[in-house]
C-alpha angles and dihedrals in degrees: 000000000000124000110193091190091071113104100211135059137193118217123203118188149141141177131193104218135128114274115184116212096008090186091061092042091051092051094049092042092054091054089050091051091048089052090054091045092229124145134213147082125296128178121201127191139155087268096056147277133303122184151160119193138167132206143126120303089258093049095047092046090053090050093051093047093049093048093050090054086068108085090221093062104032093115098035113136120229121202108210130204124183114231142181093231146333117331093202135050098213143013121253129180113175136176115230139171090246133015088221113025115224106143092205093168093243137059116286118193114169090197087065104032131014139126124280113277117238120192114224097268092050091048092051092051093045091054089065095053124105122249090031129135121197113205125193107221093198133090124275096256090055097048091044088069096048142339143160117285114272092005121153106241111201115221095237130132098198134031090239088070094065100086091057090045090052092050090051095047104032094111095063089056101045114106092018135095108255122207121190134190141176137169103285104356103260098104091051090057089070100025092060090050089055090051091051092047090052092058103267105140106187107054128156134172135206106252111231093007130240092322093058092042091055093054097045110109090215094060109015088195096304116178094017111123122201126357134311116250113228130190100238137071093288089070092195142016134203116258113170109073093155102062102011134245120317118191110230101156122104132200110261092225108035103016094236113154107263143139103202118119126207134175118236107261092224103107094219094049117038091172108176118228144155110262135173119225094252094054091045088064096037094050096032091241090296130136096216145012089256091057091047091055097040114132094229094050110136097187115133117179089203090055090048094051092048090063097037112099112223111275094005139097134218133240118234121245 
């Protein structure tokens, strides 16, 4: 799974901790990242920091060392993926109200209330227990690409929709053991608190998320079907190294098994969906008839074919 000969790495991390003046911190942190010549996206808020960056092994080591010199981040966990090159084109550090936006309508502080943490081996064992519900705490376009076997996959397009989904579906979870998971763990920190606040008593979360689960030698991604959607230029990563890859994605238009994402070509839409190469041409890389006919549509089949290698497809931006 790891290849130490690769020159680049991708770091995924977060920490819920008080940060005074997040605007000032974001500005200074951006200068620091530019000095290291790393790239990525980092969100800063009073509640903490949430980031994904890419750089060389030396650059990412320097970043980790510098961050751990700050008492607030001494114990922050970094999930590390080896890579062939940068996973981002630019470097962004932005101040926000929340590092993961949920808009629950009440205060959520994972340092005060969150679900029980399960390490990968515990999570794997728990999935086999009776009276258990597994809930995917990611959006629908993420879970369409890959998910744990038998997981409930909420039909939500944004994370902000989860509180309403929980209120509508709380009855099916009461009296059961609820297991939750997400990409790197951060969304479950707040999602499990919402579940508890809505009267669900037995709530646990996968510590470190899918990324950590896939790398753990005790699980090696077992029971995960498909690929894991990631928010960088890779689009997706392999997860199940125990049983192998199982294709679960389907083309948005024709339903053909596929795992290739594109963005709707309509400039005012950019809806992301799984699409086979044939339907990309037939539907002009659009998600609907309205988008196909949109006045500002920049799709040109000739332009597409010029960049399409013979016998191969493209991945949407």
